N, CA, C and O atoms as CSV, one atom per row, in Angstrom:
chain,resi,resn,atom,element,x,y,z
A,1,MET,N,N,75.099,114.137,165.372
A,1,MET,CA,C,74.923,114.180,163.942
A,1,MET,C,C,75.042,115.617,163.474
A,1,MET,O,O,74.568,116.546,164.128
A,2,SER,N,N,75.677,115.776,162.343
A,2,SER,CA,C,75.790,117.086,161.713
A,2,SER,C,C,75.171,117.014,160.334
A,2,SER,O,O,75.017,115.929,159.774
A,3,SER,N,N,74.816,118.161,159.785
A,3,SER,CA,C,74.272,118.169,158.427
A,3,SER,C,C,74.637,119.465,157.729
A,3,SER,O,O,74.978,120.468,158.356
A,4,ASN,N,N,74.551,119.406,156.403
A,4,ASN,CA,C,74.871,120.554,155.571
A,4,ASN,C,C,74.061,120.424,154.289
A,4,ASN,O,O,73.985,119.335,153.722
A,5,ASN,N,N,73.461,121.500,153.824
A,5,ASN,CA,C,72.702,121.477,152.584
A,5,ASN,C,C,73.503,122.217,151.528
A,5,ASN,O,O,73.761,123.414,151.663
A,6,SER,N,N,73.899,121.509,150.475
A,6,SER,CA,C,74.712,122.091,149.414
A,6,SER,C,C,74.115,121.712,148.073
A,6,SER,O,O,74.008,120.531,147.744
A,7,ASN,N,N,73.721,122.728,147.288
A,7,ASN,CA,C,73.102,122.503,145.984
A,7,ASN,C,C,71.882,121.602,146.138
A,7,ASN,O,O,70.959,121.938,146.880
A,8,SER,N,N,71.863,120.462,145.447
A,8,SER,CA,C,70.693,119.592,145.499
A,8,SER,C,C,70.878,118.417,146.454
A,8,SER,O,O,70.042,117.513,146.476
A,9,TRP,N,N,71.936,118.407,147.229
A,9,TRP,CA,C,72.201,117.328,148.178
A,9,TRP,C,C,72.155,117.850,149.610
A,9,TRP,O,O,72.561,118.981,149.878
A,10,THR,N,N,71.668,117.038,150.509
A,10,THR,CA,C,71.773,117.302,151.935
A,10,THR,C,C,72.740,116.275,152.504
A,10,THR,O,O,72.565,115.075,152.294
A,11,TYR,N,N,73.749,116.733,153.217
A,11,TYR,CA,C,74.779,115.862,153.773
A,11,TYR,C,C,74.597,115.748,155.282
A,11,TYR,O,O,74.301,116.729,155.964
A,12,SER,N,N,74.779,114.534,155.787
A,12,SER,CA,C,74.760,114.284,157.228
A,12,SER,C,C,75.925,113.361,157.557
A,12,SER,O,O,76.361,112.577,156.714
A,13,TRP,N,N,76.426,113.455,158.782
A,13,TRP,CA,C,77.520,112.590,159.185
A,13,TRP,C,C,77.547,112.477,160.690
A,13,TRP,O,O,76.982,113.307,161.402
A,14,GLY,N,N,78.208,111.442,161.163
A,14,GLY,CA,C,78.306,111.241,162.595
A,14,GLY,C,C,79.041,109.958,162.919
A,14,GLY,O,O,79.699,109.369,162.062
A,15,THR,N,N,78.921,109.534,164.158
A,15,THR,CA,C,79.511,108.289,164.638
A,15,THR,C,C,78.412,107.507,165.335
A,15,THR,O,O,77.708,108.046,166.189
A,16,ASN,N,N,78.261,106.220,164.969
A,16,ASN,CA,C,77.197,105.425,165.585
A,16,ASN,C,C,77.644,104.871,166.933
A,16,ASN,O,O,78.762,105.134,167.376
A,17,THR,N,N,76.776,104.108,167.582
A,17,THR,CA,C,77.058,103.617,168.932
A,17,THR,C,C,78.209,102.617,168.968
A,17,THR,O,O,78.790,102.393,170.030
A,18,GLN,N,N,78.551,102.010,167.825
A,18,GLN,CA,C,79.693,101.093,167.765
A,18,GLN,C,C,81.009,101.830,167.505
A,18,GLN,O,O,82.071,101.209,167.461
A,19,GLY,N,N,80.940,103.139,167.334
A,19,GLY,CA,C,82.135,103.928,167.087
A,19,GLY,C,C,82.536,104.015,165.630
A,19,GLY,O,O,83.646,104.446,165.317
A,20,ASN,N,N,81.641,103.608,164.727
A,20,ASN,CA,C,81.912,103.668,163.296
A,20,ASN,C,C,81.439,105.004,162.734
A,20,ASN,O,O,80.359,105.482,163.079
A,21,ASP,N,N,82.243,105.595,161.880
A,21,ASP,CA,C,81.871,106.861,161.243
A,21,ASP,C,C,80.950,106.596,160.063
A,21,ASP,O,O,81.135,105.623,159.332
A,22,TRP,N,N,79.964,107.456,159.878
A,22,TRP,CA,C,79.052,107.324,158.740
A,22,TRP,C,C,78.841,108.679,158.093
A,22,TRP,O,O,78.927,109.726,158.736
A,23,TYR,N,N,78.564,108.625,156.806
A,23,TYR,CA,C,78.304,109.816,156.005
A,23,TYR,C,C,77.099,109.506,155.137
A,23,TYR,O,O,77.009,108.421,154.563
A,24,SER,N,N,76.182,110.436,155.038
A,24,SER,CA,C,74.972,110.230,154.255
A,24,SER,C,C,74.719,111.446,153.385
A,24,SER,O,O,74.975,112.578,153.795
A,25,ARG,N,N,74.220,111.211,152.194
A,25,ARG,CA,C,73.815,112.307,151.316
A,25,ARG,C,C,72.473,111.942,150.698
A,25,ARG,O,O,72.264,110.819,150.239
A,26,THR,N,N,71.579,112.905,150.697
A,26,THR,CA,C,70.227,112.704,150.198
A,26,THR,C,C,69.926,113.781,149.173
A,26,THR,O,O,70.159,114.965,149.416
A,27,ASP,N,N,69.399,113.361,148.007
A,27,ASP,CA,C,69.070,114.355,146.987
A,27,ASP,C,C,67.663,114.902,147.216
A,27,ASP,O,O,66.970,114.470,148.137
A,28,THR,N,N,67.249,115.833,146.395
A,28,THR,CA,C,65.957,116.503,146.583
A,28,THR,C,C,64.769,115.573,146.396
A,28,THR,O,O,63.659,115.904,146.814
A,29,GLN,N,N,64.981,114.403,145.770
A,29,GLN,CA,C,63.905,113.431,145.594
A,29,GLN,C,C,63.879,112.391,146.706
A,29,GLN,O,O,63.052,111.479,146.684
A,30,GLY,N,N,64.778,112.521,147.680
A,30,GLY,CA,C,64.814,111.600,148.808
A,30,GLY,C,C,65.694,110.385,148.609
A,30,GLY,O,O,65.734,109.509,149.473
A,31,ASN,N,N,66.402,110.308,147.492
A,31,ASN,CA,C,67.324,109.195,147.262
A,31,ASN,C,C,68.543,109.373,148.155
A,31,ASN,O,O,69.118,110.459,148.234
A,32,GLN,N,N,68.928,108.293,148.825
A,32,GLN,CA,C,70.002,108.393,149.804
A,32,GLN,C,C,71.183,107.509,149.429
A,32,GLN,O,O,71.008,106.388,148.952
A,33,ALA,N,N,72.360,108.016,149.646
A,33,ALA,CA,C,73.606,107.265,149.527
A,33,ALA,C,C,74.331,107.401,150.859
A,33,ALA,O,O,74.188,108.412,151.547
A,34,TYR,N,N,75.102,106.392,151.221
A,34,TYR,CA,C,75.815,106.488,152.492
A,34,TYR,C,C,77.114,105.703,152.453
A,34,TYR,O,O,77.315,104.831,151.608
A,35,ASP,N,N,77.983,106.034,153.386
A,35,ASP,CA,C,79.278,105.385,153.555
A,35,ASP,C,C,79.488,105.117,155.039
A,35,ASP,O,O,79.144,105.942,155.886
A,36,TYR,N,N,80.053,103.962,155.342
A,36,TYR,CA,C,80.487,103.642,156.693
A,36,TYR,C,C,81.978,103.397,156.673
A,36,TYR,O,O,82.480,102.700,155.792
A,37,GLU,N,N,82.682,103.948,157.615
A,37,GLU,CA,C,84.088,103.644,157.838
A,37,GLU,C,C,84.163,103.030,159.226
A,37,GLU,O,O,83.997,103.716,160.234
A,38,ASN,N,N,84.414,101.733,159.263
A,38,ASN,CA,C,84.315,100.976,160.498
A,38,ASN,C,C,85.620,100.949,161.282
A,38,ASN,O,O,86.708,101.065,160.717
A,39,ARG,N,N,85.490,100.797,162.571
A,39,ARG,CA,C,86.652,100.775,163.459
A,39,ARG,C,C,87.591,99.620,163.144
A,39,ARG,O,O,88.786,99.705,163.426
A,40,ASN,N,N,87.071,98.536,162.562
A,40,ASN,CA,C,87.909,97.380,162.247
A,40,ASN,C,C,88.694,97.558,160.948
A,40,ASN,O,O,89.389,96.638,160.518
A,41,GLY,N,N,88.592,98.732,160.318
A,41,GLY,CA,C,89.334,99.005,159.101
A,41,GLY,C,C,88.566,98.737,157.822
A,41,GLY,O,O,89.068,99.022,156.735
A,42,SER,N,N,87.369,98.200,157.924
A,42,SER,CA,C,86.560,97.948,156.733
A,42,SER,C,C,85.710,99.170,156.406
A,42,SER,O,O,85.550,100.075,157.225
A,43,SER,N,N,85.171,99.176,155.199
A,43,SER,CA,C,84.279,100.263,154.801
A,43,SER,C,C,83.160,99.699,153.932
A,43,SER,O,O,83.311,98.655,153.298
A,44,TYR,N,N,82.047,100.403,153.917
A,44,TYR,CA,C,80.890,99.988,153.132
A,44,TYR,C,C,80.227,101.240,152.570
A,44,TYR,O,O,80.090,102.246,153.265
A,45,SER,N,N,79.823,101.170,151.325
A,45,SER,CA,C,79.120,102.304,150.737
A,45,SER,C,C,77.965,101.819,149.872
A,45,SER,O,O,78.007,100.733,149.295
A,46,ARG,N,N,76.946,102.643,149.801
A,46,ARG,CA,C,75.793,102.390,148.944
A,46,ARG,C,C,75.480,103.688,148.219
A,46,ARG,O,O,75.356,104.744,148.840
A,47,ASP,N,N,75.354,103.601,146.890
A,47,ASP,CA,C,75.064,104.787,146.093
A,47,ASP,C,C,73.555,104.895,145.864
A,47,ASP,O,O,72.814,103.950,146.138
A,48,VAL,N,N,73.108,106.029,145.370
A,48,VAL,CA,C,71.672,106.251,145.157
A,48,VAL,C,C,71.088,105.283,144.137
A,48,VAL,O,O,69.884,105.026,144.159
A,49,ASP,N,N,71.909,104.740,143.246
A,49,ASP,CA,C,71.408,103.793,142.248
A,49,ASP,C,C,71.298,102.369,142.783
A,49,ASP,O,O,70.872,101.470,142.057
A,50,GLY,N,N,71.677,102.149,144.051
A,50,GLY,CA,C,71.593,100.834,144.666
A,50,GLY,C,C,72.885,100.043,144.611
A,50,GLY,O,O,72.977,98.975,145.217
A,51,SER,N,N,73.870,100.534,143.909
A,51,SER,CA,C,75.149,99.831,143.859
A,51,SER,C,C,75.828,99.912,145.231
A,51,SER,O,O,75.664,100.885,145.965
A,52,THR,N,N,76.587,98.876,145.553
A,52,THR,CA,C,77.254,98.818,146.852
A,52,THR,C,C,78.721,98.446,146.674
A,52,THR,O,O,79.115,97.864,145.664
A,53,HIS,N,N,79.512,98.795,147.672
A,53,HIS,CA,C,80.919,98.405,147.688
A,53,HIS,C,C,81.325,98.149,149.135
A,53,HIS,O,O,81.088,98.970,150.021
A,54,TYR,N,N,81.946,96.982,149.352
A,54,TYR,CA,C,82.475,96.626,150.663
A,54,TYR,C,C,83.973,96.414,150.527
A,54,TYR,O,O,84.426,95.736,149.604
A,55,GLN,N,N,84.733,96.984,151.431
A,55,GLN,CA,C,86.184,96.811,151.449
A,55,GLN,C,C,86.582,96.345,152.840
A,55,GLN,O,O,86.395,97.068,153.819
A,56,ALA,N,N,87.133,95.134,152.929
A,56,ALA,CA,C,87.580,94.608,154.214
A,56,ALA,C,C,88.986,95.106,154.524
A,56,ALA,O,O,89.728,95.501,153.624
A,57,ALA,N,N,89.337,95.084,155.778
A,57,ALA,CA,C,90.659,95.538,156.196
A,57,ALA,C,C,91.769,94.661,155.621
A,57,ALA,O,O,92.896,95.127,155.456
A,58,ASN,N,N,91.467,93.393,155.313
A,58,ASN,CA,C,92.485,92.481,154.790
A,58,ASN,C,C,92.686,92.600,153.281
A,58,ASN,O,O,93.508,91.880,152.715
A,59,GLY,N,N,91.948,93.499,152.618
A,59,GLY,CA,C,92.104,93.700,151.186
A,59,GLY,C,C,91.003,93.102,150.336
A,59,GLY,O,O,90.896,93.419,149.152
A,60,TYR,N,N,90.177,92.235,150.922
A,60,TYR,CA,C,89.043,91.675,150.174
A,60,TYR,C,C,88.054,92.794,149.850
A,60,TYR,O,O,87.821,93.683,150.670
A,61,SER,N,N,87.479,92.744,148.658
A,61,SER,CA,C,86.433,93.706,148.324
A,61,SER,C,C,85.338,93.022,147.519
A,61,SER,O,O,85.578,92.033,146.827
A,62,ARG,N,N,84.149,93.561,147.623
A,62,ARG,CA,C,82.996,93.049,146.891
A,62,ARG,C,C,82.159,94.240,146.459
A,62,ARG,O,O,81.808,95.096,147.271
A,63,SER,N,N,81.846,94.283,145.185
A,63,SER,CA,C,81.014,95.351,144.637
A,63,SER,C,C,79.805,94.740,143.950
A,63,SER,O,O,79.906,93.695,143.307
A,64,THR,N,N,78.679,95.389,144.089
A,64,THR,CA,C,77.466,94.990,143.390
A,64,THR,C,C,76.964,96.203,142.626
A,64,THR,O,O,76.741,97.267,143.202
A,65,SER,N,N,76.791,96.029,141.324
A,65,SER,CA,C,76.318,97.141,140.496
A,65,SER,C,C,74.815,97.317,140.679
A,65,SER,O,O,74.154,96.476,141.288
A,66,ALA,N,N,74.294,98.391,140.160
A,66,ALA,CA,C,72.863,98.682,140.278
A,66,ALA,C,C,72.009,97.595,139.633
A,66,ALA,O,O,70.873,97.371,140.053
A,67,ASP,N,N,72.544,96.917,138.616
A,67,ASP,CA,C,71.773,95.859,137.956
A,67,ASP,C,C,72.063,94.472,138.525
A,67,ASP,O,O,71.633,93.470,137.953
A,68,GLY,N,N,72.789,94.402,139.646
A,68,GLY,CA,C,72.992,93.144,140.352
A,68,GLY,C,C,74.253,92.376,140.011
A,68,GLY,O,O,74.463,91.285,140.541
A,69,GLN,N,N,75.093,92.905,139.150
A,69,GLN,CA,C,76.355,92.238,138.818
A,69,GLN,C,C,77.300,92.337,140.017
A,69,GLN,O,O,77.484,93.409,140.593
A,70,ILE,N,N,77.891,91.203,140.376
A,70,ILE,CA,C,78.777,91.145,141.538
A,70,ILE,C,C,80.209,90.919,141.082
A,70,ILE,O,O,80.472,90.084,140.217
A,71,SER,N,N,81.119,91.659,141.662
A,71,SER,CA,C,82.541,91.416,141.428
A,71,SER,C,C,83.245,91.379,142.774
A,71,SER,O,O,82.928,92.148,143.682
A,72,GLU,N,N,84.206,90.469,142.885
A,72,GLU,CA,C,84.964,90.321,144.115
A,72,GLU,C,C,86.452,90.377,143.810
A,72,GLU,O,O,86.894,90.017,142.719
A,73,SER,N,N,87.202,90.827,144.776
A,73,SER,CA,C,88.650,90.855,144.674
A,73,SER,C,C,89.210,90.326,145.989
A,73,SER,O,O,88.813,90.757,147.071
A,74,PHE,N,N,90.134,89.388,145.870
A,74,PHE,CA,C,90.711,88.776,147.055
A,74,PHE,C,C,92.131,89.283,147.269
A,74,PHE,O,O,92.819,89.622,146.307
A,75,PRO,N,N,92.571,89.337,148.513
A,75,PRO,CA,C,93.948,89.760,148.782
A,75,PRO,C,C,94.922,88.838,148.054
A,75,PRO,O,O,94.666,87.639,147.948
A,76,SER,N,N,96.011,89.364,147.561
A,76,SER,CA,C,96.951,88.570,146.764
A,76,SER,C,C,97.505,87.385,147.538
A,76,SER,O,O,97.761,86.342,146.935
A,77,SER,N,N,97.699,87.498,148.826
A,77,SER,CA,C,98.246,86.387,149.607
A,77,SER,C,C,97.279,85.213,149.651
A,77,SER,O,O,97.715,84.065,149.726
A,78,LYS,N,N,95.987,85.473,149.607
A,78,LYS,CA,C,94.996,84.406,149.606
A,78,LYS,C,C,94.717,83.911,148.193
A,78,LYS,O,O,94.566,82.708,147.982
A,79,ALA,N,N,94.647,84.812,147.227
A,79,ALA,CA,C,94.322,84.418,145.854
A,79,ALA,C,C,95.421,83.536,145.272
A,79,ALA,O,O,95.136,82.686,144.429
A,80,SER,N,N,96.668,83.717,145.701
A,80,SER,CA,C,97.772,82.962,145.125
A,80,SER,C,C,97.839,81.531,145.640
A,80,SER,O,O,98.606,80.730,145.104
A,81,ASP,N,N,97.054,81.179,146.672
A,81,ASP,CA,C,97.116,79.809,147.179
A,81,ASP,C,C,96.244,78.853,146.372
A,81,ASP,O,O,96.183,77.663,146.682
A,82,GLY,N,N,95.567,79.359,145.336
A,82,GLY,CA,C,94.763,78.512,144.469
A,82,GLY,C,C,93.381,78.227,144.987
A,82,GLY,O,O,92.572,77.625,144.282
A,83,LYS,N,N,93.089,78.640,146.195
A,83,LYS,CA,C,91.775,78.380,146.780
A,83,LYS,C,C,90.809,79.526,146.539
A,83,LYS,O,O,89.597,79.314,146.558
A,84,GLY,N,N,91.304,80.719,146.315
A,84,GLY,CA,C,90.457,81.873,146.051
A,84,GLY,C,C,89.616,82.304,147.225
A,84,GLY,O,O,88.607,82.988,147.052
A,85,LYS,N,N,90.010,81.921,148.397
A,85,LYS,CA,C,89.254,82.297,149.596
A,85,LYS,C,C,90.122,83.103,150.521
A,85,LYS,O,O,89.669,83.517,151.589
């Protein structure tokens, strides 16, 4: 793990035991945001406000806002079959 303190954020990063890269930032009040870049091509992030974003390697994505609103996006090859899955 590495870290760096810049302005009001402390940054940390590394690779977990599954081989996925992660990045973390923490503000002076202890609020943390992080990002994962996974070996399978997907990524996941969480912001300090609680919002999240997941991006799958196949193009699917799902975002949740801080107030709980969910939005999804499906790869065009799947969305065009009328099933939306």
